[in-house]
C-alpha positions in Angstrom: 37.7 79.3 -65.6 40.5 79.0 -63.0 39.0 81.5 -60.5 38.7 80.1 -57.0 34.9 79.5 -56.6 35.2 78.2 -53.0 33.9 81.5 -51.4 30.5 80.6 -52.8 30.5 77.3 -51.1 31.6 78.2 -47.6 28.9 77.3 -45.0 27.3 80.1 -43.0 25.9 79.6 -39.5 23.1 81.9 -38.4 21.7 81.5 -35.0 22.2 77.8 -34.7 21.2 77.1 -38.3 23.7 76.3 -41.0 23.4 77.3 -44.7 25.5 74.9 -46.7 26.7 77.6 -49.0 26.3 81.3 -49.8 23.7 80.9 -52.6 20.2 82.0 -52.0 17.1 81.4 -54.1 15.2 84.7 -53.8 11.4 84.9 -53.5 10.0 84.8 -57.1 6.4 84.3 -57.8 6.0 81.4 -60.2 2.3 80.7 -60.1 2.6 77.0 -59.2 1.0 77.2 -55.8 2.6 76.5 -52.4 0.7 73.3 -51.5 0.2 71.8 -55.0 2.4 68.9 -56.3 3.7 71.3 -58.9 4.7 74.0 -56.4 6.3 71.5 -54.0 8.3 69.9 -56.8 9.5 73.4 -58.1 11.0 74.3 -54.7 12.2 70.8 -54.0 13.9 70.6 -57.4 15.8 73.9 -56.7 16.9 72.8 -53.3 18.3 69.6 -54.9 20.1 71.9 -57.4 22.3 73.1 -54.5 21.2 76.4 -53.1 21.9 77.0 -49.4 18.7 78.9 -48.7 15.4 78.8 -50.6 13.1 81.7 -50.0 9.6 80.7 -51.1 7.6 83.3 -53.1 5.7 86.0 -51.4 2.4 85.0 -49.7 -0.1 87.4 -48.3 -0.3 87.3 -44.5 -4.1 87.2 -44.7 -3.9 83.6 -46.1 -2.3 82.0 -43.1 -4.3 80.1 -40.5 -7.0 79.1 -42.9 -6.0 78.8 -46.6 -2.3 78.2 -45.7 -2.0 76.0 -42.6 1.0 74.3 -40.9 -0.1 70.9 -42.1 -0.7 72.1 -45.6 2.8 73.7 -45.8 4.8 70.9 -44.3 5.2 69.0 -47.6 6.8 72.1 -49.1 9.2 72.6 -46.3 10.0 68.9 -46.2 10.8 68.9 -50.0 13.2 71.9 -49.5 14.9 70.2 -46.5 15.2 66.9 -48.4 17.1 68.8 -51.1 19.6 70.0 -48.5 18.6 73.7 -48.3 17.1 75.8 -45.5 13.6 77.0 -46.1 12.2 80.5 -45.6 9.1 82.2 -47.0 8.4 85.8 -47.8 5.4 87.4 -46.1 3.5 90.2 -47.9 1.5 92.9 -46.2 -2.2 92.8 -47.0 -4.8 94.9 -45.4 -8.5 94.0 -45.1 -9.4 96.7 -47.6 -6.5 95.7 -50.0 -5.0 99.2 -49.5 -2.4 100.3 -52.0 -1.1 103.5 -50.2 -0.2 104.4 -46.7 -3.2 106.8 -46.3 -5.8 104.2 -47.0 -5.6 101.7 -44.0 -7.3 102.7 -40.8 -5.4 102.3 -37.5 -7.6 99.2 -36.9 -6.5 97.7 -40.2 -2.9 98.3 -39.5 -3.2 96.5 -36.1 -4.9 93.7 -38.1 -1.9 93.5 -40.4 0.5 93.3 -37.5 -1.6 90.5 -35.9 -1.6 88.7 -39.3 2.2 88.7 -39.3 2.2 87.1 -35.9 -0.2 84.4 -37.0 1.7 83.8 -40.3 5.0 83.4 -38.4 3.4 81.0 -36.0 2.0 78.9 -38.8 5.3 78.9 -40.6 7.3 77.9 -37.5 4.9 75.0 -36.9 5.2 74.0 -40.6 9.0 73.7 -40.0 10.2 76.7 -42.0 13.6 77.9 -40.8 12.7 81.6 -41.5 10.2 84.2 -42.6 10.9 87.4 -44.5 8.6 90.5 -44.3 8.6 92.2 -47.7 9.5 95.8 -47.1 11.0 96.6 -50.6 10.3 97.5 -54.2 7.6 100.2 -53.6 5.1 97.9 -52.0 3.0 98.9 -49.0 5.6 98.5 -46.2 8.2 100.3 -48.4 5.7 103.1 -49.0 5.2 103.6 -45.3 9.0 104.2 -45.0 9.0 106.8 -47.8 8.5 110.4 -46.6 7.0 111.4 -50.0 4.5 108.5 -50.2 3.5 108.3 -46.5 1.4 111.3 -45.7 -0.2 110.0 -42.5 -0.4 112.2 -39.5 -0.7 109.6 -36.8 2.0 107.5 -35.2 2.7 105.7 -38.5 3.6 108.7 -40.5 5.7 111.9 -40.4 9.0 111.5 -38.6 11.5 108.8 -39.5 10.7 107.2 -36.2 7.0 107.0 -37.1 7.7 105.8 -40.6 9.7 102.9 -39.2 7.1 102.0 -36.7 5.0 99.6 -38.9 8.0 97.6 -40.0 9.3 97.3 -36.4 5.9 96.4 -35.1 5.6 93.7 -37.7 9.1 92.3 -37.0 8.2 92.2 -33.3 4.9 90.4 -34.0 6.7 87.9 -36.2 9.2 87.2 -33.5 6.4 86.6 -31.0 4.5 84.3 -33.3 7.5 82.4 -34.6 9.4 82.1 -31.4 13.1 82.6 -30.7 14.5 80.0 -33.1 12.8 81.2 -36.3 15.1 83.2 -38.5 13.8 86.7 -39.3 14.8 88.2 -42.6 13.7 91.6 -43.9 13.8 92.7 -47.5 14.5 96.4 -48.0 15.2 98.7 -50.9 18.2 100.9 -49.7 17.4 104.0 -51.8 13.8 104.8 -52.6 11.3 107.6 -53.1 12.3 110.4 -50.8 14.9 108.5 -48.8 18.6 107.5 -49.1 21.0 105.0 -47.6 21.5 106.9 -44.4 17.8 106.6 -43.5 17.8 103.0 -44.6 20.7 102.2 -42.3 18.8 103.7 -39.4 15.9 101.4 -40.2 18.1 98.4 -40.6 19.8 99.2 -37.2 16.4 99.2 -35.5 15.3 96.1 -37.4 18.3 94.2 -36.1 17.6 95.5 -32.6 14.1 94.2 -32.9 15.2 90.8 -33.9 16.0 90.6 -37.6 18.8 88.0 -38.3 19.4 88.6 -42.0 19.1 91.7 -44.1 18.0 91.2 -47.7 19.0 94.3 -49.7 17.5 94.7 -53.1 18.4 95.9 -55.7 22.0 96.9 -56.4 22.7 100.0 -58.5 24.4 98.1 -61.3 27.6 100.1 -60.9 29.3 97.3 -58.9 27.9 93.9 -57.8 26.3 94.2 -54.3 27.3 97.9 -54.0 24.1 99.0 -52.2 24.3 96.0 -49.8 27.8 96.8 -48.6 27.0 99.6 -46.1 24.6 97.2 -44.2 27.5 94.8 -43.4 28.4 97.1 -40.5 25.3 96.2 -38.6 26.7 92.7 -37.7 24.2 90.4 -39.3 24.5 88.5 -42.6 23.5 90.5 -45.7 22.0 89.2 -49.0 22.9 91.0 -52.2 21.1 90.5 -55.6 21.2 91.7 -59.2 22.6 89.6 -62.1 24.6 87.4 -59.7 24.2 84.4 -61.9 27.3 85.8 -63.5 29.8 83.8 -61.4 32.5 86.5 -61.5 30.0 89.1 -60.2 28.9 86.8 -57.4 32.4 86.1 -56.4 33.3 89.8 -56.4 30.5 90.4 -53.9 32.0 87.9 -51.5 35.6 88.7 -52.1 35.1 92.4 -51.5 33.0 91.8 -48.4 30.0 93.6 -49.8 27.6 90.9 -48.6 27.6 87.5 -47.0 25.1 85.8 -49.4 24.3 86.1 -53.1 20.8 85.7 -54.5 20.5 84.2 -57.9 17.0 84.8 -59.4 16.3 84.3 -63.1 19.5 82.3 -63.4 17.9 79.6 -61.2 14.7 79.7 -63.2 16.8 79.0 -66.3 18.9 76.3 -64.6 18.1 75.0 -61.1 21.4 73.1 -61.2 23.4 76.4 -61.4 24.9 75.9 -57.9 26.0 72.3 -58.5 27.4 73.2 -62.0 29.4 76.1 -60.6 30.8 74.1 -57.7 31.9 71.3 -60.1 33.3 73.7 -62.6 30.8 72.7 -65.3 30.2 76.4 -66.3 29.8 75.5 -69.9 26.9 73.3 -69.1 24.9 76.1 -67.4 21.6 77.0 -69.1 22.0 80.7 -69.2 19.2 83.3 -68.6 19.3 85.7 -71.6 17.2 88.5 -69.8 14.6 88.1 -72.5 11.7 88.2 -69.9 9.4 86.4 -72.3 8.4 83.4 -70.3 9.2 84.6 -66.8 7.7 88.1 -66.5 5.8 87.5 -69.7 4.0 84.5 -68.3 3.3 86.3 -65.0 1.6 89.0 -66.9 -0.6 86.4 -68.5 -1.3 84.6 -65.3 0.6 81.5 -66.4 3.3 79.5 -64.5 6.8 80.9 -65.0 8.9 79.1 -67.5 12.1 79.9 -69.5 12.7 80.2 -73.3 16.2 78.6 -72.7 14.8 75.3 -71.3 16.0 72.4 -73.5 
C-alpha cells in the first residue's frame, strides 16, 4: 500500500493537551472492570498499541465518589498515560430510579443526575483523566431527552428544542464546574435520531460548544461515505470524532483527507488487534489481525456477561 498514511499520525493540540495522533479508542464495554488488574492492563495495552486518545468504557455517574474514587482510578489513568495516550472516560446518565424514558424521572431526580455528573467529573479530574465524555447518543436516556417523539415531558426539560437541550447543557455545565477549566469535555451525540435531523443536532452542538465542550464525538456515520454525518459539525470550530468501520485504513484516511472529521475512532478493529495503530504507521498492514464483523466474542460475550474477546485472536 503506497498511500500516504501520515494524516493519521499528525499530532492534535486541544486546549493545551496534545494527542500524538488522530486515532481514538472509543468507549467499548469489555467487562474487565476499571480498577481490576485485568481492566487496567486492557487499557494500558491499547495505549501501548499506539492510539492517541483512549476513551474508557461508559461508567454510570452514580458510581463515582464511593465505588469509583480518584485513588482507585489513578492506576488506570497511569497505565494509559504510560502507554503514551491521553485518557478520557465516558459518563453514563443514571437516575436514582433507574429510569429508562424521559417521563419517568422526577425533577428532583434530574437535579440529582446533574449533581452526579459534577461529582464524577471532579473525581475523574483528581484521578488524572484528561477528559470526560457524557454519553448523549444511541438512544440512551440523554439522547431520548433530545428526541421530540420520545420526550413527552411538559416541564422545562421537554417540549421545545430549547427545553429538550436543557438536560445535556446542564450536565455539561456541571461537568465543567466539577472538573475545572483544564479537563477536556467531550460529548457523544447521534446526529440523526428519532424525530430529529442534523439541523437540530447542529443547534445542540453549537450550544454544547458554547457551554464548554471541547470535542464532539459524532456516532454513527450513515455508511454512505466514511465520516459523512460528522462532517457538518466541523463548522463549529472544535475537533470532531468520526466512527464506523474506520479500521479500514483507506476509509480512515478518506475522513481526514476530505476534512469530514479531525479524529477517527477504531472500535472492534482495536479489540481484534491493539497494535493496529503501530502496524499502520509502520506499513505492516499485512500483519494486522482483522475484525471480521462476526460479533461472536465481542457482542456475543457481552450478551452472556463475559469479558469481550475476539475469534481472530491467535
